[in-house]
Structure formats: structure tokens, C-alpha cells
FIDO-166263 format. One record per residue (C-alpha): residue in one letter; x, z, y. Coordinates in nm, 4 decimals. Example, Ala and Ser with C-alpha at 12.3 -4.5 7.8 and 13.67 -1.06 7.14 Angstrom:
FIDO-166263
> A  1.2300  0.7800  -0.4500;
> S  1.3670  0.7140  -0.1060;
END
This chain:
FIDO-166263
> M  1.4534  1.3822  -1.8365;
> I  1.4937  1.0715  -1.5935;
> G  1.7469  0.7931  -1.6508;
> Y  1.8292  0.5259  -1.4128;
> W  2.0611  0.2184  -1.4597;
> N  2.1713  -0.0852  -1.2962;
> L  2.1316  -0.3560  -1.5958;
> S  2.3788  -0.6399  -1.6295;
> N  2.1212  -0.8681  -1.4689;
> Q  2.1017  -0.6805  -1.1581;
> A  1.7479  -0.5363  -1.2382;
> K  1.6817  -0.1777  -1.1865;
> L  1.5534  0.0300  -1.4668;
> V  1.4417  0.3922  -1.4359;
> V  1.2850  0.5898  -1.7308;
> E  1.1072  0.9019  -1.7813;
> E  1.0616  1.0945  -2.1012;
> I  0.7575  1.2980  -2.1495;
> P  0.7621  1.3764  -2.5181;
> Y  0.4218  1.5635  -2.5328;
> L  0.2048  1.2688  -2.4261;
> R  0.0417  1.0204  -2.6587;
> S  0.0862  0.7273  -2.3964;
> A  0.3050  0.5492  -2.1877;
> A  0.3178  0.3231  -1.8613;
> I  0.5214  0.0477  -1.7319;
> G  0.5310  -0.0843  -1.4121;
> V  0.7724  -0.3846  -1.2670;
> F  0.7807  -0.3794  -0.8985;
> I  0.9170  -0.6931  -0.7393;
> K  1.0435  -0.6709  -0.3869;
> V  0.8260  -0.9715  -0.2435;
> G  0.5143  -0.9076  -0.0925;
> S  0.3068  -1.0674  0.1925;
> R  0.5654  -0.9970  0.4836;
> H  0.8587  -1.2400  0.3258;
> E  0.6164  -1.5431  0.2974;
> D  0.6401  -1.8121  0.5506;
> T  0.3578  -1.8827  0.7725;
> N  0.2257  -2.1891  0.5990;
> L  0.2719  -1.9729  0.2471;
> A  0.0705  -1.6735  0.3869;
> G  -0.1080  -1.5535  0.0687;
> A  0.1477  -1.6813  -0.1723;
> S  0.2846  -1.3465  -0.3132;
> H  -0.1049  -1.2324  -0.3852;
> F  -0.1574  -1.6035  -0.5384;
> V  0.1119  -1.5557  -0.7876;
> E  -0.0129  -1.2288  -0.8887;
> H  -0.3325  -1.4033  -0.9859;
> M  -0.1385  -1.6606  -1.1628;
> L  0.0623  -1.4568  -1.3806;
> F  -0.2475  -1.4004  -1.5905;
> K  -0.3470  -1.7347  -1.6455;
> G  -0.0968  -1.7905  -1.9347;
> T  0.2535  -1.8797  -2.0581;
> E  0.4308  -2.1198  -2.2992;
> Q  0.3188  -1.8780  -2.5513;
> R  0.0057  -1.6994  -2.4510;
> S  -0.2936  -1.8148  -2.3119;
> A  -0.5156  -1.6479  -2.0578;
> R  -0.7314  -1.5341  -2.3088;
> D  -0.3992  -1.4296  -2.5887;
> I  -0.2906  -1.1822  -2.2885;
> A  -0.6347  -1.0366  -2.2251;
> E  -0.7390  -1.0116  -2.6010;
> T  -0.4196  -0.8809  -2.7210;
> F  -0.4183  -0.5736  -2.4547;
> E  -0.7571  -0.4749  -2.5459;
> G  -0.6572  -0.5204  -2.9308;
> I  -0.4228  -0.2577  -2.8353;
> G  -0.6401  -0.0409  -2.6138;
> G  -0.4192  -0.0994  -2.3321;
> Q  -0.4949  -0.1690  -1.9710;
> L  -0.3200  -0.4253  -1.7679;
> N  -0.3138  -0.5050  -1.4184;
> A  -0.1403  -0.6000  -1.0761;
> Y  -0.1640  -0.5481  -0.7040;
> T  0.0156  -0.6993  -0.3984;
> S  0.1199  -0.5457  -0.1001;
> R  0.3121  -0.6239  0.2308;
> E  0.6754  -0.5299  0.0891;
> Y  0.6011  -0.5759  -0.2848;
> T  0.4287  -0.6816  -0.5982;
> C  0.3366  -0.4979  -0.8922;
> V  0.2641  -0.5484  -1.2325;
> Y  0.1704  -0.2592  -1.4726;
> A  0.0012  -0.1528  -1.7941;
> R  -0.0559  0.1602  -1.9647;
> T  -0.0804  0.1899  -2.3465;
> L  -0.0512  0.4231  -2.6591;
> D  0.3152  0.5026  -2.7018;
> E  0.3020  0.3206  -3.0140;
> H  0.2156  0.0103  -2.8465;
> M  0.4626  -0.0044  -2.5468;
> D  0.6849  -0.2687  -2.7125;
> M  0.4252  -0.4780  -2.7225;
> A  0.3335  -0.4364  -2.3634;
> M  0.6706  -0.4845  -2.2698;
> E  0.6863  -0.8247  -2.4380;
> I  0.3607  -0.9405  -2.2955;
> I  0.4465  -0.8256  -1.9442;
> F  0.8040  -0.9764  -1.9084;
> D  0.6616  -1.2997  -2.0586;
> M  0.4093  -1.3102  -1.7858;
> L  0.7015  -1.2409  -1.5271;
> F  0.9474  -1.5238  -1.6170;
> N  0.7382  -1.7860  -1.8326;
> S  0.3999  -1.7942  -1.6420;
> E  0.3042  -2.1711  -1.6256;
> L  0.1021  -2.1763  -1.3290;
> A  -0.0665  -2.4827  -1.4654;
> E  -0.2467  -2.7242  -1.1911;
> K  -0.5827  -2.6622  -1.3783;
> D  -0.5428  -2.2771  -1.3568;
> F  -0.3949  -2.3307  -0.9941;
> S  -0.6837  -2.5113  -0.8598;
> T  -0.9636  -2.2776  -1.0372;
> E  -0.7450  -1.9649  -0.8968;
> R  -0.7548  -2.0975  -0.5709;
> E  -1.1449  -2.0782  -0.5718;
> V  -1.1456  -1.7521  -0.6921;
> I  -0.9064  -1.6220  -0.4006;
> I  -1.1453  -1.8107  -0.1534;
> E  -1.3936  -1.5863  -0.2610;
> E  -1.1769  -1.3200  -0.2406;
> I  -1.1443  -1.3873  0.1122;
> N  -1.5127  -1.4317  0.1841;
> M  -1.5747  -1.0943  0.0232;
> Y  -1.3245  -0.9285  0.2093;
> E  -1.4517  -1.0880  0.5436;
> D  -1.8140  -0.9655  0.4458;
> T  -1.6540  -0.5800  0.4322;
> P  -1.5997  -0.4961  0.7800;
> D  -1.4807  -0.1272  0.7052;
> E  -1.1955  -0.2835  0.5006;
> L  -1.1501  -0.6044  0.7604;
> I  -1.1019  -0.3685  1.0469;
> H  -0.7390  -0.2630  0.8994;
> D  -0.6243  -0.6456  0.9124;
> V  -0.7846  -0.6864  1.2700;
> F  -0.5825  -0.4077  1.3784;
> N  -0.2531  -0.4944  1.1936;
> R  -0.2974  -0.8777  1.2962;
> K  -0.2566  -0.7831  1.6658;
> F  -0.0016  -0.4749  1.6313;
> W  0.2440  -0.6821  1.4336;
> E  0.1408  -1.0224  1.6139;
> G  0.3873  -1.2961  1.5599;
> H  0.5470  -1.1509  1.2348;
> Q  0.4237  -1.1847  0.8968;
> M  0.3579  -0.7906  0.8771;
> G  0.0585  -0.8755  1.0663;
> S  -0.0674  -1.1226  0.8262;
> S  -0.3578  -1.0700  0.5548;
> I  -0.1943  -1.0002  0.2317;
> L  -0.5120  -1.2281  0.0946;
> G  -0.3657  -1.5202  0.3245;
> T  -0.6132  -1.7193  0.5362;
> M  -0.8653  -1.9709  0.4369;
> Q  -0.6574  -2.2392  0.5399;
> T  -0.3097  -2.1503  0.3606;
> I  -0.4776  -2.0739  0.0583;
> T  -0.6594  -2.4488  0.0891;
> E  -0.3773  -2.5998  0.1814;
> M  -0.1272  -2.4673  -0.0590;
> K  0.0196  -2.7224  -0.3347;
> R  0.0971  -2.6044  -0.6782;
> N  0.4693  -2.7120  -0.6823;
> E  0.4941  -2.5071  -0.3514;
> L  0.3699  -2.1556  -0.5035;
> F  0.5798  -2.2455  -0.8155;
> D  0.8994  -2.2895  -0.6396;
> Y  0.8015  -1.9613  -0.4411;
> Y  0.7447  -1.7900  -0.7720;
> R  1.0683  -1.9163  -0.9514;
> E  1.3073  -1.7944  -0.6236;
> K  1.1305  -1.4830  -0.5931;
> Y  1.0721  -1.3331  -0.9586;
> V  1.4263  -1.2885  -1.0564;
> P  1.5917  -0.9721  -1.2390;
> S  1.7547  -0.8573  -0.9180;
> N  1.4771  -0.8487  -0.6907;
> M  1.2910  -0.6107  -0.9595;
> V  1.2826  -0.2285  -1.0539;
> I  1.1379  -0.1696  -1.4007;
> A  1.0017  0.1705  -1.4315;
> I  0.8425  0.3291  -1.7726;
> A  0.7307  0.6640  -1.8005;
> G  0.5611  0.8523  -2.1143;
> N  0.6179  0.9212  -2.4861;
> I  0.9250  0.6813  -2.5373;
> K  1.3247  0.7178  -2.5931;
> Q  1.5221  0.6171  -2.2843;
> D  1.8236  0.4460  -2.5069;
> Q  1.5155  0.2600  -2.7056;
> V  1.3577  0.1385  -2.4023;
> K  1.7042  0.0344  -2.2076;
> E  1.8030  -0.1882  -2.5274;
> K  1.4411  -0.3243  -2.5538;
> I  1.4469  -0.4510  -2.1769;
> E  1.8175  -0.5441  -2.2234;
> N  1.7231  -0.7756  -2.5180;
> L  1.4021  -0.9337  -2.3059;
> L  1.6023  -0.9899  -1.9901;
> Q  1.9253  -1.1399  -2.1292;
> N  1.8443  -1.4981  -2.1378;
> I  1.6742  -1.4773  -1.7880;
> K  1.8570  -1.6361  -1.5290;
> D  1.8803  -1.4894  -1.1747;
> N  1.9066  -1.6699  -0.8320;
> K  2.1014  -1.3548  -0.6634;
> I  1.8387  -1.4159  -0.3578;
> V  1.8394  -1.2218  -0.0581;
> I  1.5383  -1.1051  0.0977;
> S  1.5024  -1.1323  0.4549;
> D  1.3656  -0.8410  0.6204;
> N  1.3671  -0.9034  1.0213;
> K  1.2201  -0.6181  1.1703;
> P  0.8758  -0.6730  1.3402;
> E  0.8196  -0.6078  1.6959;
> E  0.5192  -0.3678  1.7272;
> H  0.2751  -0.4557  2.0070;
> C  0.0930  -0.1342  2.1514;
> S  -0.1679  -0.0777  2.4334;
> F  -0.4007  -0.3565  2.3102;
> I  -0.7541  -0.4145  2.2601;
> N  -0.8904  -0.6301  1.9706;
> L  -1.2375  -0.6700  1.9695;
> V  -1.4344  -0.8973  1.6773;
> A  -1.7753  -0.9805  1.7091;
> K  -1.9855  -0.9773  1.3473;
> D  -2.3556  -0.8906  1.3153;
> T  -2.3181  -0.5428  1.1669;
> E  -2.5366  -0.2401  1.2244;
> Q  -2.2316  -0.0061  1.2472;
> V  -1.9281  -0.0452  1.4958;
> Q  -1.5998  -0.0298  1.2865;
> I  -1.3319  0.1214  1.4503;
> C  -0.9492  0.1466  1.4453;
> L  -0.7213  0.3080  1.6920;
> G  -0.3275  0.3579  1.6275;
> V  0.0268  0.4057  1.7733;
> P  0.3446  0.3159  1.6502;
> G  0.4540  0.5202  1.3584;
> I  0.7836  0.5671  1.1799;
> S  0.9339  0.3910  0.8440;
> Y  0.9323  0.5676  0.5204;
> H  1.3415  0.6092  0.5695;
> N  1.2625  0.8673  0.8811;
> E  1.3270  1.2422  0.7933;
> N  1.0043  1.2851  1.0065;
> R  0.8000  1.1596  0.6954;
> Y  0.7552  1.5192  0.5523;
> T  0.6171  1.6265  0.9119;
> Q  0.3929  1.3357  0.9329;
> N  0.2569  1.4203  0.5974;
> V  0.1775  1.7733  0.6781;
> M  0.0570  1.6879  1.0116;
> N  -0.1952  1.4022  0.8723;
> S  -0.3663  1.6071  0.6221;
> I  -0.4529  1.8528  0.8804;
> L  -0.5707  1.5909  1.1748;
> G  -0.7756  1.3759  0.9108;
> G  -0.6722  1.3733  0.5858;
> G  -0.9235  1.5297  0.3933;
> M  -1.2441  1.7148  0.4172;
> S  -1.1168  2.0259  0.6000;
> S  -0.9392  1.8196  0.8368;
> R  -1.0192  1.8615  1.2078;
> L  -1.1597  1.5149  1.2553;
> F  -1.3808  1.5295  0.9536;
> Q  -1.5015  1.8915  1.0231;
> N  -1.5743  1.8163  1.4034;
> I  -1.6619  1.4510  1.4024;
> R  -1.8885  1.4382  1.1018;
> E  -1.9757  1.8006  0.9975;
> E  -2.0467  1.9359  1.3529;
> L  -2.1190  1.6637  1.5526;
> G  -2.2653  1.4038  1.3100;
> L  -2.1259  1.0961  1.4536;
> A  -2.0126  0.9196  1.1143;
> Y  -2.0233  0.9402  0.7625;
> S  -1.6475  0.8373  0.7334;
> V  -1.3841  0.9325  0.9294;
> Y  -0.9858  0.9864  0.8323;
> S  -0.6433  0.9331  0.9984;
> F  -0.3662  0.7676  0.7958;
> P  -0.0097  0.6791  0.8192;
> S  0.1325  0.3352  0.7367;
> S  0.5019  0.3483  0.6572;
> Y  0.7191  0.0625  0.5588;
> S  1.1022  0.0107  0.5413;
> D  1.1372  -0.0768  0.8853;
> T  0.8358  0.0014  1.0678;
> G  0.4978  0.1914  1.0660;
> A  0.1763  0.2901  1.2459;
> Y  -0.0679  0.5964  1.2851;
> C  -0.4065  0.5010  1.2752;
> I  -0.7182  0.6689  1.2940;
> Y  -1.0672  0.5052  1.1758;
> I  -1.4352  0.5682  1.2088;
> G  -1.7530  0.3867  1.1609;
> T  -2.0353  0.4890  1.3823;
> G  -2.3482  0.3638  1.5203;
> P  -2.3648  0.2228  1.8849;
> G  -2.5596  0.4942  2.0323;
> K  -2.2661  0.7377  1.9328;
> L  -1.9705  0.5633  2.0769;
> G  -1.9758  0.7887  2.4185;
> K  -1.9492  1.1053  2.2407;
> F  -1.6892  0.9882  1.9593;
> F  -1.4531  0.8862  2.1929;
> A  -1.5089  1.2074  2.3980;
> A  -1.4756  1.4264  2.0884;
> L  -1.1756  1.2259  1.9812;
> H  -0.9789  1.2348  2.2813;
> E  -1.0521  1.6115  2.2933;
> Q  -0.9162  1.6674  1.9308;
> L  -0.5936  1.4663  2.0022;
> T  -0.5425  1.6095  2.3310;
> K  -0.5613  1.9455  2.1831;
> F  -0.3555  1.8632  1.8638;
> A  -0.0585  1.7443  2.0632;
> N  -0.0983  2.0339  2.3391;
> E  -0.1700  2.3358  2.1211;
> G  -0.0396  2.2232  1.7816;
> V  -0.1750  2.3900  1.4410;
> S  -0.2236  2.7179  1.3248;
> R  -0.0327  2.9233  1.0664;
> Q  -0.3078  2.9122  0.8511;
> E  -0.3662  2.5470  0.8588;
> M  -0.0217  2.4886  0.7690;
> A  -0.0475  2.7312  0.4723;
> R  -0.3337  2.6081  0.3458;
> T  -0.2023  2.2216  0.3872;
> Q  0.1157  2.2904  0.2239;
> Q  -0.0541  2.4379  -0.0885;
> L  -0.3086  2.1573  -0.1046;
> N  -0.0309  1.8906  -0.0787;
> K  0.1716  2.0772  -0.3489;
> S  -0.1225  2.0939  -0.5838;
> S  -0.1945  1.7514  -0.5133;
> M  0.1642  1.6321  -0.6270;
> L  0.1611  1.8610  -0.9382;
> L  -0.1968  1.7444  -1.0573;
> G  -0.0786  1.4124  -1.0050;
> L  0.2105  1.4424  -1.2599;
> E  -0.0195  1.5212  -1.5324;
> S  -0.0925  1.1524  -1.5165;
> V  0.1802  0.9323  -1.6658;
> M  0.0828  0.6053  -1.4336;
> N  0.1539  0.8558  -1.1295;
> R  0.4788  0.9468  -1.2622;
> M  0.5855  0.5875  -1.3423;
> N  0.4670  0.5028  -0.9964;
> R  0.6718  0.8266  -0.8275;
> I  1.0004  0.7050  -1.0027;
> A  0.9568  0.3700  -0.9462;
> K  0.8678  0.3939  -0.5496;
> S  1.1816  0.6375  -0.5261;
> V  1.4156  0.3978  -0.6654;
> M  1.2881  0.0997  -0.4963;
> M  1.2783  0.2758  -0.1560;
> Y  1.5600  0.5270  -0.1731;
> D  1.8059  0.3871  -0.4513;
> K  1.7870  0.7363  -0.5759;
> I  1.5387  0.9963  -0.7713;
> I  1.3748  1.2331  -0.5434;
> S  1.2485  1.4914  -0.7643;
> P  0.8751  1.6544  -0.6971;
> E  1.0730  1.9890  -0.6352;
> E  1.2871  1.8714  -0.3670;
> V  0.9523  1.6756  -0.2063;
> I  0.7944  2.0069  -0.2196;
> E  1.0883  2.2111  -0.0451;
> R  1.1319  1.9610  0.2009;
> M  0.7345  1.9745  0.2927;
> Y  0.7651  2.3771  0.3078;
> N  1.0441  2.3228  0.5387;
> V  0.8101  2.1837  0.8017;
> E  0.7163  2.4127  1.0657;
> A  0.4243  2.4526  1.3054;
> D  0.6407  2.3658  1.6125;
> M  0.7662  2.0305  1.4225;
> V  0.4021  1.9383  1.3401;
> K  0.3233  1.9903  1.7200;
> E  0.6387  1.7928  1.8729;
> F  0.5877  1.5067  1.6370;
> A  0.2105  1.4735  1.7126;
> A  0.3142  1.4945  2.1133;
> S  0.5794  1.2261  2.0339;
> L  0.2855  0.9935  1.8801;
> F  -0.0413  1.0747  2.0929;
> K  0.1293  0.9896  2.4433;
> P  -0.0757  0.8203  2.7220;
> G  -0.0815  0.4684  2.7046;
> A  0.0478  0.4440  2.3568;
> F  -0.2861  0.3963  2.1598;
> S  -0.4442  0.0407  2.0596;
> L  -0.7882  -0.0215  1.9654;
> A  -0.9571  -0.2638  1.7456;
> A  -1.3234  -0.2700  1.6744;
> I  -1.5674  -0.5070  1.5018;
> G  -1.9101  -0.4965  1.6201;
> S  -2.2249  -0.7055  1.7476;
> K  -2.1308  -0.8912  2.0466;
> D  -2.3289  -0.7143  2.2706;
> V  -2.1823  -0.3789  2.1436;
> L  -1.8437  -0.4828  2.1795;
> P  -1.8234  -0.4421  2.5630;
> M  -1.9437  -0.0667  2.5431;
> V  -1.6998  -0.0295  2.2901;
> E  -1.4264  -0.1338  2.5247;
> K  -1.5724  0.0312  2.8176;
> E  -1.6121  0.4016  2.6376;
> Y  -1.2424  0.3522  2.4940;
> L  -1.0836  0.2758  2.8400;
> S  -1.2792  0.5651  3.0200;
> W  -1.0728  0.7849  2.7871;
> W  -0.7405  0.6003  2.7155;
> G  -0.7191  0.3275  3.0322;
END
């Protein structure tokens, strides 16, 4: 049973009762991420996420950690381009304590100067670590150029310059402005009672002031048909190719998910079977959609050796051309639909997955979309819809390339790429 309310202070609350479990999960989704930051505050959303764990007026960082471990709970957070999430999972009997701690963190964090300086160094090391992980960095290299001139293209971590130059008061003002009830979706799933949870959260929020902020989501321009090469001393070449995609409001999102599963979404996908299993050109190769509220991209990733570049680009071009021109078989459709159905239904056995599902349903669509509806919409996707959608994406001149590799190899990447997509 799922309940959904707009609370008196404008926060949205969605609760799913699952009485046969002994656990419960809570997530508070704050609708602010890296795309909402001013250029000089790039990385602020992620910085605030770190600072939430450093202490409040009532609890020190140690108190927060020890209390959660004392009840056997798990507490964490993450930042994305469009929202920040603080979440926890506990035994059902400890959910009240978890809620009290999370709301204390969300609204009463001190962001003390000493902690600010310490955590700045932690984030700088996180940036350094990310820069030393080329198979992750390649996606930022692509996004930076794809959404150039807009914060959508900026790293969620920020840059060394913005983090170094950011002032504590700037971050505190950003936190106070964005972390208000009207900018939050609260989701709870597990062995709880809806009415009791609603009453508890209303009590926790009753003295919280709301600034009624308006988050500006100016739509980014998508820059396609670019080549962005970054020289690093690496053994492998990291490659990301992409085209403009769709937002998560687009009705083609179900078609996109089916298409992605067949093309490069798993071990039975065409790209994995052809490029890795048959040709041995890579250990890791996959495709993935990135869909946001008003934009999107569809990308393909591979890490491969310099001597395999020519074979890789030839094989990829062949696979994409065949996909767009010939479409998919009924067997592929049936296998993929069953796989996606199983994945969704098996995921519902996790209280964290159920909490995340109802939260994102409310945050993105302002309603509850049931698993049954998603499965029905997926099974309504037909083979000719997948072919048509693929043809609309994989058009001549639509692709862009980002690559990380040694300075001697990058000219070869560009040459091989242009021989097929130039």
C-alpha cells in the first residue's frame, strides 16, 4: 500500500507499507544538483553532501556515526546532476531514530569552518582520485563538451579551482537556500505504518522555515559532432561515443530501454557478444542512456588497446548500421522484455530499491507509476519501434567522440573515428 501527500510545508511525502519485512528505508531527495550551481560554486552540492555528516548543534560527526552503527543501520548520501539524496536503512524498530538523525543533519548542520577546511582537502583528494581513474573520467570528458557552456557539462565534484576558492559562508548560504522542505521529496518503504510516519515527519518539520525557492532549470544546448581528446599516460584508450538522447519525460523512454538492453546493456547484448566475446577487442564495452528532465544523451563506452582501434571502429560501425537498418528479431525482443521484467520484479525484494522507485516516481512525474504499468508499457514496445528509434539516433553526422589516451595514440583514434564517422 502506497500513500502520497503534499505536506503543509510543501514537502512531498511518499510511503510504502511492506508489512512482511523487518527493515525500512528512508531517502530524502533534495532537488538540487550540479546543474543548479553558479560557475564559481561548481561542486557546491557535492560539498554540502559531505558537510551534512560533520555535525549539527545537537550531534557531532562521531555521534551521528556511532548512533547509526549502534542501531545496526546504514547511512549514506550521493549527489547527481539534478538532485542530492540522503538515505538510510535500518530495522523497522529503529526508523524513528533514523528519521530524527537525518532531519537533524538536513536542517541543522553547522558547516563549521574547521570541518569545512578539512573536508575541502578530502574532496580535493577525491578529485585527484577521479582524475586517476580514466574509465570513469572519460564520461566527464564527453559531458563537458556535449553540454559545453552549461552546468550540465560540469563535473559533479567541481574543479580544483572552484573547491579551493570556495568560501565557507558561500557554501553555507547555498545550503540554507536550497535545503528547504518545498524542495524535497521524502520517501519511506518498509515495515512501517503510513499514518504514524506521516505524523512523525510533520512533527519533525513543523518548525522548519521554507524559503519557497524557485530552481532555475534552463535547458542546455546539446553540442554534437565534436571530437574531444585528452592526453594521459595510459596503457588503454578510453573511448566514449554519443548522440543526443531524450529526457525522462519522453514517451520513447520505454523503447530506449528495450533498445539499450539489446544493443549494449548486458552480457547477451550485441556489442558485448561481438566486440568482446567474438573479436576480443575489449574487456568492457557497453551502451547506456543518460536521461534528465529536459535533455539526454545516448552513449557507447569501450576501453581497448591502441593496436585494436581500427578493428573496434569498424566493428562498432557495422553493428550500429545493422541495428538501425535491419532492426531486431522477435527472439531478442522476447528475451529482453523478460529480462527487464525479471530485473524489475526481483528488485522489488529490496527495501532500498522500493524506496528509490517511489521517490523517483514522485520527483520526476509527480505521481506513483506502478511496476505493473512499467512492465505493460515495456511489453507494448514492438520491434519496428526499436528499429525506428535506433534510426532516429544513429544518423550520419550525429555522433561525437571523447577519448583519453597517450599523446602518441590520440591522433590514431581521431583518424580511425573519422574514417567511419567523418
